C-alpha positions as CSV (number, residue, x, y, z in Angstrom):
1,M,-76.4,151.2,-121.0
2,F,-78.0,149.3,-118.1
3,A,-81.2,151.4,-117.8
4,G,-84.4,149.1,-117.8
5,S,-84.7,145.8,-117.1
6,V,-82.6,143.1,-115.5
7,Y,-79.7,142.1,-118.2
8,I,-79.3,139.1,-117.4
9,V,-76.6,137.0,-119.6
10,T,-75.0,133.7,-119.4
11,L,-71.3,132.9,-117.8
12,G,-68.7,134.2,-120.3
13,T,-67.2,136.7,-122.0
14,K,-69.4,138.5,-122.1
15,E,-70.3,139.0,-118.8
16,G,-66.8,138.8,-117.5
17,C,-66.3,142.0,-119.6
18,L,-69.1,144.0,-118.8
19,K,-68.4,143.3,-114.8
20,K,-64.7,144.4,-115.6
21,E,-66.5,147.6,-117.0
22,L,-68.4,148.5,-114.3
23,R,-65.6,147.7,-111.5
24,T,-63.3,150.2,-112.9
25,K,-66.1,152.8,-113.6
26,I,-67.7,152.2,-109.8
27,R,-64.0,152.2,-108.4
28,G,-62.9,155.6,-110.0
29,I,-66.2,157.1,-108.8
30,L,-65.4,155.4,-105.2
31,S,-61.5,156.8,-105.0
32,G,-63.1,160.4,-105.8
33,L,-64.8,160.8,-102.9
34,A,-63.4,162.9,-99.9
35,P,-62.5,161.0,-96.4
36,E,-64.9,163.5,-94.9
37,V,-67.5,162.9,-97.1
38,I,-67.1,158.7,-97.2
39,S,-67.7,159.4,-92.9
40,A,-70.6,161.3,-93.0
41,K,-72.1,159.4,-96.0
42,S,-71.3,155.8,-93.5
43,Q,-72.4,157.3,-90.6
44,A,-76.4,157.6,-92.6
45,A,-75.8,154.5,-93.8
46,A,-75.4,152.9,-90.4
47,E,-78.3,155.0,-89.0
48,R,-80.7,153.7,-91.9
49,L,-79.6,150.3,-90.9
50,F,-80.1,150.6,-87.2
51,A,-84.1,151.4,-88.0
52,E,-84.4,148.3,-89.9
53,P,-86.6,145.4,-88.5
54,E,-83.8,143.1,-89.5
55,Y,-81.3,144.5,-87.8
56,R,-82.9,145.0,-84.5
57,R,-83.7,141.4,-84.8
58,A,-80.3,140.0,-84.9
59,E,-78.7,138.3,-81.9
60,I,-75.9,137.4,-84.1
61,M,-74.5,139.9,-86.9
62,M,-71.4,138.9,-89.6
63,I,-70.2,142.2,-90.8
64,Y,-67.3,143.0,-93.3
65,L,-64.8,144.8,-92.2
66,T,-63.7,148.3,-93.7
67,H,-61.7,147.9,-97.1
68,Q,-60.6,150.7,-98.7
69,N,-63.3,153.4,-100.1
70,E,-66.1,151.6,-98.9
71,V,-68.7,152.5,-96.0
72,D,-67.0,152.3,-92.3
73,T,-68.5,149.1,-90.9
74,T,-66.9,150.6,-87.1
75,P,-69.4,152.7,-85.9
76,I,-72.2,149.7,-87.0
77,V,-69.7,147.2,-84.6
78,L,-69.7,149.9,-81.8
79,Q,-73.1,149.9,-82.0
80,A,-73.9,146.3,-82.2
81,W,-72.0,145.8,-79.3
82,Q,-73.7,148.8,-77.1
83,D,-77.2,147.0,-77.9
84,R,-75.7,143.3,-76.9
85,K,-75.4,142.0,-80.5
86,K,-72.9,139.5,-80.7
87,V,-70.4,140.2,-83.8
88,V,-68.9,137.9,-85.9
89,A,-66.1,138.8,-88.9
90,P,-65.3,136.7,-92.2
91,Q,-61.7,135.1,-91.7
92,V,-60.6,134.3,-95.1
93,S,-59.4,130.8,-96.1
94,W,-57.6,131.6,-99.1
95,E,-56.9,127.1,-99.4
96,S,-60.3,126.6,-99.0
97,R,-61.6,129.5,-100.8
98,Q,-63.8,130.2,-98.0
99,M,-64.6,132.1,-95.4
100,I,-64.9,131.2,-91.7
101,P,-67.4,133.3,-89.2
102,I,-65.2,134.3,-85.9
103,E,-66.4,136.0,-83.3
104,I,-64.9,139.1,-82.8
105,R,-65.4,141.3,-79.4
106,N,-62.2,144.1,-79.7
107,L,-61.1,146.1,-83.1
108,D,-57.5,146.1,-82.5
109,D,-56.3,143.0,-80.4
110,D,-59.1,140.9,-82.1
111,V,-58.5,142.2,-85.7
112,A,-54.8,142.5,-88.2
113,E,-54.0,143.1,-91.9
114,N,-54.3,140.2,-94.7
115,N,-51.4,141.0,-96.2
116,Q,-52.2,138.6,-99.0
117,L,-55.9,140.3,-99.8
118,G,-55.3,144.3,-98.1
119,I,-58.2,143.4,-95.8
120,R,-58.8,143.5,-92.0
121,E,-59.7,140.3,-90.7
122,P,-60.0,138.3,-86.9
123,I,-57.0,136.8,-85.7
124,H,-58.6,135.9,-82.1
125,G,-62.3,134.4,-81.7
126,L,-64.2,131.5,-81.6
127,P,-66.3,130.5,-85.2
128,I,-69.8,130.9,-85.1
129,P,-71.9,128.0,-86.8
130,T,-73.5,130.0,-89.9
131,Q,-76.6,128.6,-89.3
132,L,-76.2,131.0,-85.6
133,I,-76.3,134.0,-88.0
134,D,-79.2,136.0,-88.3
135,L,-77.6,138.5,-90.8
136,V,-75.2,139.3,-93.1
137,I,-73.9,142.6,-94.1
138,V,-72.3,142.0,-97.1
139,P,-69.9,144.6,-99.1
140,G,-70.0,145.0,-103.0
141,L,-68.5,147.0,-105.5
142,G,-71.8,147.7,-106.8
143,F,-75.6,146.8,-106.6
144,D,-78.5,147.3,-108.9
145,P,-81.9,147.8,-108.3
146,F,-83.2,144.0,-108.4
147,G,-81.0,142.8,-105.7
148,N,-78.0,141.7,-107.7
149,R,-74.1,142.6,-106.5
150,L,-71.2,143.2,-108.0
151,G,-68.6,141.6,-105.9
152,R,-64.7,142.1,-106.3
153,G,-64.6,138.4,-108.1
154,R,-62.8,136.3,-106.0
155,G,-66.9,134.8,-104.8
156,F,-66.3,134.4,-101.0
157,Y,-69.5,136.0,-100.4
158,D,-71.4,134.1,-103.1
159,R,-69.9,130.7,-101.7
160,F,-70.6,131.6,-97.7
161,L,-74.7,133.1,-98.7
162,S,-75.2,129.8,-100.9
163,K,-74.6,127.2,-98.2
164,P,-77.2,125.6,-97.3
165,D,-77.1,126.3,-93.1
166,F,-77.0,129.8,-94.1
167,R,-80.8,130.5,-93.1
168,G,-80.3,134.4,-92.2
169,V,-80.5,137.9,-94.0
170,A,-78.2,139.3,-96.9
171,C,-78.1,142.8,-96.2
172,G,-76.0,144.9,-98.8
173,L,-74.2,148.4,-97.7
174,A,-73.0,151.0,-99.7
175,F,-72.7,154.5,-101.0
176,E,-75.3,155.2,-103.1
177,E,-73.1,156.3,-105.9
178,Q,-72.8,152.9,-106.1
179,L,-76.3,151.1,-107.1
180,V,-76.4,151.1,-111.1
181,G,-79.1,150.3,-113.8
182,S,-78.3,146.5,-113.8
183,I,-76.1,143.9,-113.0
184,P,-75.0,140.9,-115.3
185,A,-76.2,138.2,-113.2
186,G,-75.4,134.4,-113.3
187,P,-76.7,131.0,-111.5
188,L,-73.8,131.3,-108.9
189,D,-75.0,134.8,-108.0
190,K,-76.0,135.5,-104.7
191,K,-79.3,138.4,-104.5
192,M,-79.1,140.6,-101.9
193,H,-82.1,140.4,-99.7
194,L,-82.2,144.4,-98.9
195,L,-79.5,146.8,-99.4
196,V,-78.6,149.6,-97.0
197,T,-77.1,153.0,-98.8
198,D,-77.0,157.0,-96.9
199,A,-79.9,158.0,-99.3
200,A,-82.5,154.7,-98.9
201,V,-82.9,151.3,-98.0
202,R,-84.2,149.0,-101.0
203,R,-85.8,145.1,-100.1
204,F,-85.9,142.7,-102.5
205,D,-87.1,139.0,-103.0
206,P,-84.2,136.9,-103.4
């Protein structure tokens, strides 16, 4: 259904239906992954990321805090601290529908559950200017071989990556099972610079 060249449609009902169908399909696949499989795949993806020059060069890295059935970013955060990198995580401002990069230094004291969104986010720490962030590790429900990303529909990462002062690298992080043939992309959807999975690293020209 999605094989072949990029399948781009304008924003509207058709795109919305296709994205909804993809989200349902991928959520079903992820729910079938056993915890031990998720753990092993997450570690494999982390090791691939550590080998990439974008990670090695980054001094300040923004990373999501793992949600249900996502690649576990805990090993990446711990390694980044060992590598003397500054780690920031997104804090959601629901009123402005924006993400605020907040430095974290501890995964226990600096982080708590956001009951409204069902995600973990910083509760302590200093805001970090967007222009100082070298690398953003981006979650997604799905990705395609052209750098397109399927999010959860709220647009937080698309708005963040569209900021004029963001000059860093956008790196998708996913399981290989989350790769699909093509994802509908509109003008507000931001492409990734690269995608790291447990099986491969793919690079794009966004």
